[in-house]
N, C-alpha and C positions, 0 to 999 in steps of 0.2 A: 085399232089397238089390240083387241082381243085376238084377231087373226095373226098379229105379229108376236103373240105370246108375251105381251107386256103384263106385269103383275097387277093384281087388283089395286094395290096401293098406288102404283104409277098412274094407272088409268084415272083413279079418283083425283090425284094431284093435277093431271093434265086438264081434266074437266074443270076443276076449281079455278086454275089460273086463267084459262080461256074465258070462262064465264065472268070472273072478276074483272078481267081486262075490258071486255065488251061493256060491262056495267059502267066502268070508269070512262071509257072513250065515247060512249053514247052514239056509236056508229054501227051500221051493219058490217059484217066481215069484209064484204067486197070494197068498202070505202076506206078501210083502214090504211094508214100510211106509215112510213118508217118513223116519222116524228111521233105518231101516236104511241107506237111501241116503246120508243126511247123515253117518252114522258112517263109511261106506265112503269118502266124499269127504274127510272129516277124516283118515282113515287115510292116504290118498294124499298129502294136502297136508302134514300135520304129521309123521307117522311115517316116511313114505318120502321126503318132501321133493321131490315131482315139480314140474316147471315148470308155469306157468299154462297153456301150450298143451296139455300132457298132461292136466291137470285138465279143461280144456274138452273135450278129446277123450273123456274118460270120461263127462262129462255128456251129450254128444251121443249116445254109445252107449246109455246108460241111458234117455235120453229116447226114443230111437227104439223100443226094445223095450217099455218100460213105458208110454210115452205113445202112440206110434203103433200098435204091435201089440196090446198088452193094453188100451189105452184107459183107463189109469189117469190121473186128473187131478192127483194130488198131485205127480207128478214135475215139473210146470211151476212149482212153488213154489220149486224150487232156483235160487238166484241164481248167476249166473256171476261168477267172479273177474275183476278187471280184468287185461288182458294186461300183462306186464312190458314196459316201454318200453326195450328194449335196442337199442343201435346196432349195425349190422353191422360186422364186422371187414373192413377193406379193405386190399388190397395196393397199393403204389405201382407205377408203370410199370416201374421197374427190377427190382422183386421179381418181377413177372409175367415179365419177360424172363429172369431167372435160373431160374425154375421151368421154363419152356419149353426153355431151353438145357440143362437137366439131363436131358432126355429123349433117349435115343438110339434108342428103338423108334419107328418112323415111325407106327405105328397109335396108340400112346399119345400121341404129339405131336399128331396130327391131332385126337384126341378133346378134349384140353385146349385146343387152339387154337380149336376150334369153340365150346366152352363160353364161353371168355373173349371171343372176337371177336364173338359173336352174342348173348351174355347168356342162354345156355340153362340150363335146369334140368338136373340130371343125369338125371332121369327122361325128359327130352326127347331128349337126345343119344343115349342108348342105343337108343331106338326109331326113330331116323332110318332111312329107306330111301333107296336110290340115287335113286329118282324124286323125293325131296323136295329135292334139290339142283338149283337152277336156275342153272347157271353162266352162261347168257346174260344174265339180268337181275340176277345177283349177289344172289340171294335164297335163303333157306331156308324151306321150307314146314313149319311145325310143326302137326301134326294131333292133335286130341284131347288138348290140353294140360290143365293144371289148370282145373277148371270145365268140362271137355269143350269147350273153345274152340279153334278153329284160328286161326293168325296167320302172318304173314310177318315174318322178321327178316333182318338183314344177313348177307351172305356176303362176307367180306373177301378181298381179292386174295391176301394172304399165306396165309390158311387154304385158299383154293382151290388154290393152288400145292402146298401140302403134301398136300391131299386127292388131287390128281392123281398125285403121287409114290406115295402110299399105294395108290391104286387099281391102278397099274401093277404094283406089287409083290405085292399080295394078291388082286386080282381078286374082290372081294365080289360076290355075285349078287343077293341080296334085301335083307338087312339091311346097312346101311352098315358097321356094326361088329359082325359076328357073334361069338358066343362059341365055345368049343371045339366045340360041336355047331353046325354051320353053319346049321341050321334055326332056331336061336334067337339072339336078340341078346345082346350082352355084358351082364353084370349090373351093377346100380348099385354093388354092393359092390366089384366089380373096379375100376371107375373111381375109387371112393374110395381104394382102395389105391394105384392109379397116382399119384394126386395126393399122397397122404401120403408116398410114397417120393420123389417129385420135390421136395417141400418139404424133406425131410430131406437129400437129396443137394445141394440148393442152399444149405443152411445157414440157412434161414429159420425163426425160432423163434416166430413168432406162433402163437396158437391159431386154427387155420384149419380149414375144411372145403372140399370141392370147390365148394360153393355160394358161397364167398368170391370165386371168379372171376366169378360173375354180379354180385355186389355191386360188384366192382371195375370191371366193364364199365360199369355204370350211373353210378358215381361219376366215372369218367374222362370219360364223355360230358358229364356235367353241368359238370365243370371245363373242358371245351372249349366251353362256352356253348351246348350243344344244348338246345333247348326241352324242358321237362319233359314236355309232352304227347307228343312223339315218343318219348321214353324210355319213357313209360308204354305206348305202343303196341308198341314193340319187346320189352318185357319181358312183355307180355300181362297187365298188371295191370288188374283190373276197376275199381278205385277209384284216383283220383289221390293219395289220402291214403297209400296204400301206397308209391307212388313218392316222395312228398315226404320220406320218411325219409332219402333220400340227400342232401338239402340240409343235413342235420345232420352228415354225415361228409365233405362236400366241403371242400377247403381253399381253394377259389377266392376266396371272400370274406374268409376269415380272414387270407389272405396280405396283404391290404390294410390290416389293422389292426395298429397298433404297440402293443406292451405299454407301459403307463405307466412301467414300470421302465426300459425301453430309452430312453424319452423323457427320463427323469431322468438316467441314467448316460451316455448317448451324445450328448446334445444339449449343446453348449457354451453356458454362460450366462456372459456377460461374459468370455469367453476361457478359462474354467475348465471342464474336462470334468465 
């Protein structure tokens, strides 16, 4: 897995699912059958009620070991479940402002401002280095992102101003946002906790994750009539289909549509409302 440049997160997940499967099947890998794998996937889906993405992750893990490593052909008979078509939860601009205003710690504010203003994944913001910030061109260089791809995204004036204040106060040397051990970057879980506390302090009750800031960035750009192709490039999406999900949560076109109820109750017919 390491030679194939799989991420540490993927390697950890593959090991987990294969270990968990063997514990449940109580068989050595050489004796595993197609029915054993189907029973395990049924256990995950029905008994544990895992999401479609988790189920697909387990299938990938088992296919890699039994199909790629052990060269068993039966694993390829397992059909993938269709992904759940869930829409992302999006914040409006006022809610974003409330969350950022709830932060008094300049480092925490800079992190969340960068995620929202540039549409970053949390795994991307924690790994930023000082050299990745191009203040002259107003760009952020994202290196080795999802799919091992590099890209550039926006560096907003407001985020840059906050970053300068943060740099003067903390003087980071290598990692833009180091952890308690200055040789290592801040952890993803720490950023998630920062976001969760900011939401609580700002009184926002939606079911959110820090990734909601990235969703909100894309949706707000779309509502500002930015071409979907540019949004796709900024987000680093391989397929335009992934970016098109934001057309379903944008209120830009919905705002033009009047409900037939409003047309009945608020349109005067013959002088009678």
